[in-house]
Residue frames relative to the residue before (quaternion, step in Angstrom):
aa qw qx qy qz dx dy dz
M 1.0000 0.0000 0.0000 0.0000 0.00 0.00 0.00
E 0.6834 0.4743 -0.2666 0.4867 3.55 0.89 -1.04
E 0.6286 0.5364 -0.3338 0.4535 3.54 1.07 -0.76
N 0.6482 0.5034 -0.3223 0.4718 3.60 0.98 -0.84
M 0.6385 0.5206 -0.3380 0.4551 3.61 1.00 -0.80
E 0.6398 0.5227 -0.3311 0.4559 3.60 1.00 -0.80
L 0.6517 0.5236 -0.3079 0.4543 3.54 1.00 -0.91
T 0.6451 0.5257 -0.2933 0.4707 3.53 1.06 -0.91
A 0.6492 0.5105 -0.3073 0.4727 3.57 0.98 -0.84
E 0.6640 0.5007 -0.3050 0.4641 3.56 0.97 -0.88
R 0.6539 0.5083 -0.3099 0.4670 3.56 1.01 -0.83
S 0.6300 0.5315 -0.3331 0.4579 3.57 1.05 -0.78
L 0.6382 0.5280 -0.3108 0.4662 3.56 1.02 -0.86
E 0.6457 0.5195 -0.3161 0.4617 3.58 1.03 -0.87
I 0.6556 0.5042 -0.3208 0.4617 3.58 0.96 -0.86
I 0.6433 0.5143 -0.3288 0.4621 3.62 0.95 -0.82
T 0.6518 0.5242 -0.3035 0.4564 3.56 0.97 -0.88
E 0.6489 0.5187 -0.2932 0.4733 3.54 1.03 -0.94
Q 0.6635 0.5095 -0.3047 0.4553 3.58 0.91 -0.84
I 0.6472 0.5082 -0.3161 0.4721 3.57 0.99 -0.85
E 0.6667 0.4989 -0.3037 0.4631 3.57 0.96 -0.85
K 0.6213 0.5260 -0.3253 0.4811 3.57 1.08 -0.77
S 0.6546 0.4997 -0.3025 0.4798 3.57 0.96 -0.88
R 0.6488 0.5157 -0.3276 0.4537 3.58 0.95 -0.78
R 0.6400 0.5144 -0.3286 0.4667 3.63 0.99 -0.75
S 0.6574 0.5146 -0.3069 0.4570 3.57 0.98 -0.92
V 0.6699 0.4893 -0.2865 0.4793 3.57 0.92 -0.96
S 0.6064 0.5689 -0.3526 0.4294 3.61 1.05 -0.73
K 0.6816 0.4754 -0.2938 0.4722 3.57 0.90 -0.87
D 0.6503 0.4953 -0.3283 0.4733 3.57 0.95 -0.79
T 0.6464 0.4934 -0.3262 0.4820 3.62 0.94 -0.83
G 0.6277 0.5496 -0.3330 0.4393 3.59 0.97 -0.85
Q 0.6521 0.5055 -0.3129 0.4705 3.57 0.96 -0.83
W 0.6662 0.4927 -0.3091 0.4668 3.58 0.92 -0.88
L 0.6697 0.4827 -0.3238 0.4623 3.64 0.86 -0.84
F 0.6410 0.5358 -0.3300 0.4395 3.59 0.96 -0.84
V 0.6849 0.4759 -0.2780 0.4766 3.59 0.84 -1.05
T 0.6519 0.5174 -0.3205 0.4523 3.60 0.91 -0.89
G 0.6766 0.4991 -0.2876 0.4587 3.58 0.88 -0.97
L 0.6632 0.5047 -0.3081 0.4588 3.57 0.95 -0.87
I 0.6632 0.4896 -0.3085 0.4747 3.62 0.94 -0.82
A 0.6435 0.5184 -0.3228 0.4614 3.61 0.99 -0.77
M 0.6358 0.5138 -0.3290 0.4728 3.59 1.04 -0.74
I 0.6573 0.5028 -0.3114 0.4672 3.57 0.93 -0.89
M 0.6524 0.5101 -0.3102 0.4668 3.58 0.97 -0.88
S 0.6055 0.5616 -0.3505 0.4417 3.62 1.06 -0.72
V 0.6696 0.4933 -0.2882 0.4746 3.54 0.96 -0.96
I 0.6547 0.5198 -0.3132 0.4506 3.60 0.93 -0.89
V 0.6815 0.4991 -0.2854 0.4527 3.55 0.84 -1.02
A 0.6730 0.5036 -0.2935 0.4552 3.55 0.92 -1.00
S 0.6599 0.5068 -0.3092 0.4605 3.60 0.93 -0.88
A 0.6676 0.5082 -0.3046 0.4509 3.55 0.91 -0.93
N 0.6568 0.5140 -0.3122 0.4549 3.59 0.98 -0.82
L 0.6763 0.4932 -0.2922 0.4626 3.57 0.99 -0.89
L 0.6635 0.5047 -0.3027 0.4620 3.59 0.99 -0.79
S 0.7630 0.3702 -0.2011 0.4902 3.57 0.98 -0.83
W 0.3184 -0.7662 0.4919 0.2638 3.61 1.30 -0.22
T 0.6460 0.4560 -0.3446 0.5060 3.55 0.92 0.87
P 0.4132 -0.7310 0.4811 0.2517 3.64 -0.96 0.75
L 0.3666 0.7844 -0.4552 0.2075 3.58 1.25 0.10
F 0.6155 0.5972 -0.3266 0.3974 3.52 1.18 -0.65
H 0.4685 0.6583 -0.4397 0.3922 3.57 1.33 -0.05
L 0.5217 0.6246 -0.4136 0.4082 3.58 1.25 -0.29
L 0.5425 0.6255 -0.4077 0.3850 3.61 1.16 -0.38
W 0.5366 0.6346 -0.4090 0.3769 3.62 1.18 -0.44
F 0.5959 0.5761 -0.3684 0.4211 3.60 1.12 -0.56
A 0.6451 0.5146 -0.3196 0.4657 3.58 1.22 -0.45
L 0.4653 0.7197 -0.4300 0.2840 3.64 1.20 -0.37
P 0.6922 0.4624 -0.3342 0.4420 3.68 0.70 -0.87
V 0.6404 0.5276 -0.3283 0.4514 3.58 1.05 -0.74
V 0.6362 0.5172 -0.3247 0.4715 3.60 1.00 -0.82
I 0.6615 0.5103 -0.3125 0.4520 3.58 0.88 -0.93
W 0.6461 0.5262 -0.3104 0.4575 3.58 0.98 -0.91
L 0.6677 0.5012 -0.2976 0.4631 3.64 0.92 -0.93
V 0.6767 0.4900 -0.3032 0.4583 3.59 0.90 -0.93
M 0.6635 0.4930 -0.3141 0.4671 3.61 0.97 -0.81
K 0.6164 0.5407 -0.3403 0.4603 3.55 1.08 -0.63
Y 0.6593 0.4913 -0.2977 0.4851 3.53 1.06 -0.77
V 0.6475 0.5321 -0.3129 0.4469 3.59 0.98 -0.89
N 0.7592 0.3586 -0.1748 0.5142 3.57 1.02 -0.88
R 0.3182 0.7977 -0.4829 0.1708 3.61 1.17 0.28
N 0.7684 0.3365 -0.1875 0.5110 3.59 1.05 -0.73
R 0.4390 0.7214 -0.4421 0.3025 3.55 1.29 0.17
V 0.4046 -0.7046 0.5327 0.2369 3.57 -0.97 0.91
P 0.4688 -0.6839 0.4700 0.3028 3.65 -0.72 0.95
V 0.1787 -0.7813 0.5923 0.0831 3.60 -0.99 0.89
P 0.5866 -0.5807 0.4199 0.3774 3.62 -1.08 0.58
E 0.5290 -0.6252 0.4756 0.3212 3.56 -1.10 0.76
S 0.1572 -0.7777 0.6046 0.0697 3.56 -1.04 0.85
L 0.6700 -0.4979 0.3719 0.4061 3.55 -1.33 0.28
V 0.6626 0.5026 -0.3057 0.4636 3.57 0.96 -0.91
G 0.6664 0.4981 -0.3057 0.4631 3.57 0.91 -0.82
T 0.6300 0.5281 -0.3237 0.4684 3.57 1.05 -0.73
L 0.6550 0.5046 -0.3231 0.4604 3.60 0.94 -0.82
V 0.6480 0.5099 -0.3256 0.4626 3.59 0.95 -0.85
K 0.6672 0.5095 -0.3061 0.4490 3.59 0.88 -0.93
K 0.6741 0.4999 -0.2959 0.4562 3.58 0.91 -0.94
T 0.6106 0.5519 -0.3473 0.4493 3.55 1.09 -0.71
W 0.7091 0.4440 -0.2576 0.4834 3.58 0.84 -0.98
Y 0.6255 0.5283 -0.3536 0.4524 3.61 0.96 -0.72
T 0.6546 0.5079 -0.3154 0.4626 3.61 0.99 -0.87
I 0.6646 0.4994 -0.3059 0.4639 3.59 0.89 -0.94
L 0.6796 0.4888 -0.2965 0.4596 3.61 0.87 -0.89
A 0.6231 0.5253 -0.3406 0.4689 3.58 1.09 -0.68
F 0.6345 0.5101 -0.3259 0.4806 3.58 1.02 -0.78
A 0.6643 0.5189 -0.2998 0.4467 3.59 0.95 -0.89
L 0.6617 0.5059 -0.3070 0.4605 3.57 1.00 -0.83
V 0.6613 0.4940 -0.3082 0.4729 3.59 0.91 -0.94
Y 0.6589 0.5067 -0.3171 0.4568 3.59 0.92 -0.86
S 0.6328 0.5409 -0.3355 0.4410 3.60 0.96 -0.82
V 0.6717 0.4934 -0.3020 0.4628 3.56 0.87 -0.94
I 0.6764 0.4885 -0.2917 0.4677 3.64 0.86 -0.95
A 0.6860 0.4924 -0.2913 0.4495 3.55 0.88 -0.94
T 0.6332 0.5288 -0.3355 0.4548 3.62 1.04 -0.75
V 0.6591 0.4958 -0.3027 0.4776 3.59 0.92 -0.89
W 0.6656 0.5134 -0.3048 0.4479 3.56 0.91 -0.96
N 0.6763 0.4989 -0.2966 0.4536 3.58 0.92 -0.87
I 0.6268 0.5293 -0.3404 0.4594 3.57 1.05 -0.78
V 0.6478 0.5166 -0.3169 0.4617 3.60 0.97 -0.89
L 0.6658 0.5042 -0.3119 0.4529 3.60 0.89 -0.89
Q 0.6670 0.5068 -0.3215 0.4415 3.61 0.93 -0.87
H 0.6950 0.4781 -0.2811 0.4576 3.59 1.06 -0.61
Y 0.8179 0.2964 -0.1105 0.4807 3.57 0.96 -0.85
E 0.7474 0.3419 -0.2197 0.5256 3.59 1.18 -0.20
S 0.6054 -0.5671 0.4217 0.3662 3.55 -1.30 0.31
P 0.6546 -0.5045 0.3686 0.4256 3.63 -1.21 0.33
E 0.6204 0.5511 -0.3523 0.4327 3.60 1.05 -0.68
V 0.6562 0.4896 -0.3073 0.4850 3.57 0.97 -0.85
F 0.6507 0.5249 -0.3222 0.4441 3.57 0.95 -0.86
L 0.6155 0.5750 -0.3347 0.4225 3.56 1.09 -0.80
H 0.7638 0.3794 -0.1901 0.4863 3.54 0.99 -0.84
A 0.7597 0.3768 -0.1925 0.4937 3.57 1.07 -0.71
G 0.4980 0.6691 -0.4271 0.3491 3.62 1.21 -0.19
M 0.3858 -0.7076 0.5462 0.2283 3.56 -1.14 0.68
H 0.3047 -0.7693 0.5402 0.1531 3.58 -0.76 1.12
I 0.2925 -0.8173 0.4786 0.1318 3.55 -0.28 1.32
T 0.7258 0.4692 -0.2809 0.4174 3.60 0.57 -1.12
P 0.6816 0.4766 -0.3299 0.4466 3.68 0.70 -0.83
T 0.6502 0.5185 -0.3181 0.4551 3.57 1.00 -0.83
I 0.6621 0.4935 -0.3140 0.4685 3.63 0.87 -0.87
L 0.6752 0.4867 -0.3037 0.4637 3.57 0.88 -0.86
T 0.6025 0.5478 -0.3411 0.4697 3.57 1.12 -0.60
L 0.6349 0.5143 -0.3096 0.4863 3.59 1.02 -0.89
L 0.6557 0.5052 -0.3113 0.4668 3.60 0.94 -0.84
A 0.6277 0.5320 -0.3391 0.4561 3.58 1.00 -0.79
V 0.6323 0.5183 -0.3191 0.4793 3.57 1.03 -0.84
A 0.6490 0.5269 -0.3172 0.4478 3.60 0.95 -0.82
V 0.6360 0.5319 -0.3219 0.4572 3.55 1.04 -0.80
S 0.6790 0.4811 -0.2849 0.4757 3.59 0.96 -0.89
M 0.6394 0.5111 -0.3246 0.4739 3.59 1.01 -0.75
T 0.6216 0.5141 -0.3456 0.4794 3.61 1.03 -0.71
G 0.6388 0.5365 -0.3257 0.4450 3.59 1.01 -0.74
L 0.6390 0.5240 -0.3014 0.4757 3.53 1.12 -0.77
I 0.6700 0.4891 -0.3008 0.4704 3.59 0.94 -0.89
L 0.7359 0.3984 -0.2239 0.4996 3.63 0.99 -0.82
K 0.3817 -0.7354 0.4701 0.3042 3.59 1.32 -0.07
K 0.4403 0.6482 -0.4782 0.3966 3.57 0.97 0.97
S 0.2723 -0.8044 0.5039 0.1577 3.56 -0.12 1.29
S 0.5875 0.5864 -0.3735 0.4140 3.58 1.12 -0.65
L 0.6376 0.5313 -0.3150 0.4605 3.53 1.03 -0.83
V 0.6304 0.5326 -0.3251 0.4618 3.58 1.01 -0.83
W 0.6942 0.4805 -0.2702 0.4628 3.55 0.90 -0.92
F 0.6115 0.5296 -0.3485 0.4735 3.60 1.11 -0.65
G 0.6541 0.5059 -0.3163 0.4648 3.57 0.98 -0.78
L 0.6536 0.4977 -0.3088 0.4793 3.57 1.01 -0.80
L 0.6522 0.5314 -0.3126 0.4411 3.57 0.97 -0.86
S 0.6559 0.4933 -0.3104 0.4797 3.57 0.97 -0.89
F 0.6306 0.5286 -0.3475 0.4497 3.62 1.02 -0.69
V 0.6489 0.5127 -0.3190 0.4629 3.59 0.99 -0.86
I 0.6273 0.5429 -0.3273 0.4524 3.57 1.03 -0.86
L 0.6532 0.5226 -0.3075 0.4534 3.55 1.00 -0.87
K 0.7600 0.4341 -0.2140 0.4339 3.56 0.83 -1.03
C 0.7111 0.4694 -0.2971 0.4309 3.60 0.95 -0.65
G 0.3367 -0.7731 0.4846 0.2327 3.62 1.24 -0.30
L 0.1887 0.8228 -0.5170 0.1418 3.61 1.13 0.63
L 0.6575 0.5267 -0.3162 0.4362 3.56 0.92 -0.93
S 0.6564 0.4892 -0.3079 0.4848 3.63 0.93 -0.87
L 0.6278 0.5446 -0.3428 0.4379 3.60 0.96 -0.79
I 0.6743 0.4956 -0.2852 0.4672 3.56 0.92 -1.02
L 0.6915 0.4668 -0.2935 0.4666 3.62 0.84 -0.92
G 0.6279 0.5440 -0.3357 0.4440 3.56 1.09 -0.67
R 0.6617 0.4904 -0.2959 0.4838 3.56 1.14 -0.66
L 0.7243 0.4700 -0.2454 0.4408 3.58 0.98 -0.86
L 0.7606 0.3850 -0.1882 0.4877 3.58 1.04 -0.82
S 0.5366 -0.6101 0.4791 0.3322 3.54 -1.20 0.56
P 0.6456 -0.5303 0.3641 0.4115 3.66 -1.15 0.45
T 0.6340 0.5350 -0.3417 0.4417 3.59 1.04 -0.70
V 0.6789 0.4708 -0.2870 0.4848 3.56 0.88 -0.92
W 0.6311 0.5367 -0.3250 0.4562 3.61 1.00 -0.82
A 0.6462 0.5100 -0.3167 0.4712 3.60 1.05 -0.76
K 0.6442 0.5108 -0.3301 0.4637 3.59 1.01 -0.75
L 0.6381 0.5530 -0.3272 0.4243 3.57 1.06 -0.66
S 0.4454 0.6896 -0.4527 0.3479 3.60 1.30 -0.10
F 0.5915 0.5918 -0.3593 0.4132 3.59 1.20 -0.50
I 0.7340 0.4213 -0.2452 0.4728 3.58 1.06 -0.61
R 0.5147 0.6368 -0.4401 0.3685 3.62 1.18 -0.22
P 0.6570 -0.2083 -0.7208 -0.0735 1.59 -1.97 1.57
C 0.1367 0.8415 -0.5130 0.1002 3.61 1.08 0.75
E 0.6657 0.5177 -0.3223 0.4301 3.55 0.95 -0.86
L 0.6418 0.5283 -0.3104 0.4612 3.57 1.13 -0.73
I 0.6460 0.5116 -0.2985 0.4816 3.54 1.05 -0.87
F 0.6320 0.5409 -0.3257 0.4494 3.58 1.00 -0.83
L 0.6736 0.5016 -0.2855 0.4616 3.56 0.90 -0.99
F 0.6620 0.5034 -0.3027 0.4655 3.55 0.95 -0.93
A 0.6463 0.5269 -0.3222 0.4481 3.60 0.93 -0.91
L 0.6640 0.4975 -0.3089 0.4650 3.56 1.05 -0.75
V 0.7662 0.3851 -0.2024 0.4730 3.60 0.72 -1.10
G 0.7824 0.3860 -0.1963 0.4476 3.58 0.87 -0.92
L 0.7824 0.3112 -0.1690 0.5123 3.59 1.16 -0.45
M 0.7728 0.4028 -0.2381 0.4287 3.60 0.44 -1.20
L 0.6818 0.4866 -0.3101 0.4497 3.63 0.78 -0.93
P 0.7002 0.4379 -0.3044 0.4746 3.66 0.72 -0.85
G 0.6122 0.5413 -0.3428 0.4633 3.55 1.13 -0.65
W 0.6312 0.5228 -0.3214 0.4744 3.60 0.97 -0.79
M 0.6515 0.5050 -0.3216 0.4660 3.62 0.95 -0.85
L 0.6512 0.4969 -0.3223 0.4745 3.63 0.91 -0.80
K 0.6515 0.5307 -0.3174 0.4395 3.62 0.94 -0.86
K 0.7302 0.4468 -0.2343 0.4607 3.59 1.04 -0.82
Q 0.4814 0.6908 -0.4376 0.3156 3.55 1.19 -0.16
K 0.4527 -0.6875 0.4938 0.2804 3.58 -1.12 0.61
């Protein structure tokens, strides 16, 4: 009797483990599709914004970034139009809550930083603004890099963890700016101020979103 109960308990544990692993694979593919589409759209938007700013010699087209979440939402709605709804799982819930939390932090920080920077620009000198201003894009991209790595930990995908870490290192070391600063003349480098931070967003979207998303999509 006890032996049968032990076998039943072991089998129940195996079934639970199998279901969790099945759920993890399903969520991995869905997450991969979302990361891939988001990264691809962000890269396209980077090219559009940078080109528009260079052609018009004005940074006003950076306002197009506010349309990015809407574009991503519309594209994902179209991509998933024929998808059959699946029951919510623990793994899926953890991934969603991770991203919702990070995006909430990014949104609140963006609003506070924008107001703070506007106040500084109106009432303080450029020197004060240079040191006391809040840097919006690097901070948001850092939060997204953390979200990518946390998603990798939840899904047990070490590649996703490393992609998140790699994108964070790229953001912080300024390697792209260093290379461009060495290759381009000061005049050309000054003109490229109209496209910043498009090049940083493009690189992050490639390394931190599209590539890991493509790997998750292609998994068996």
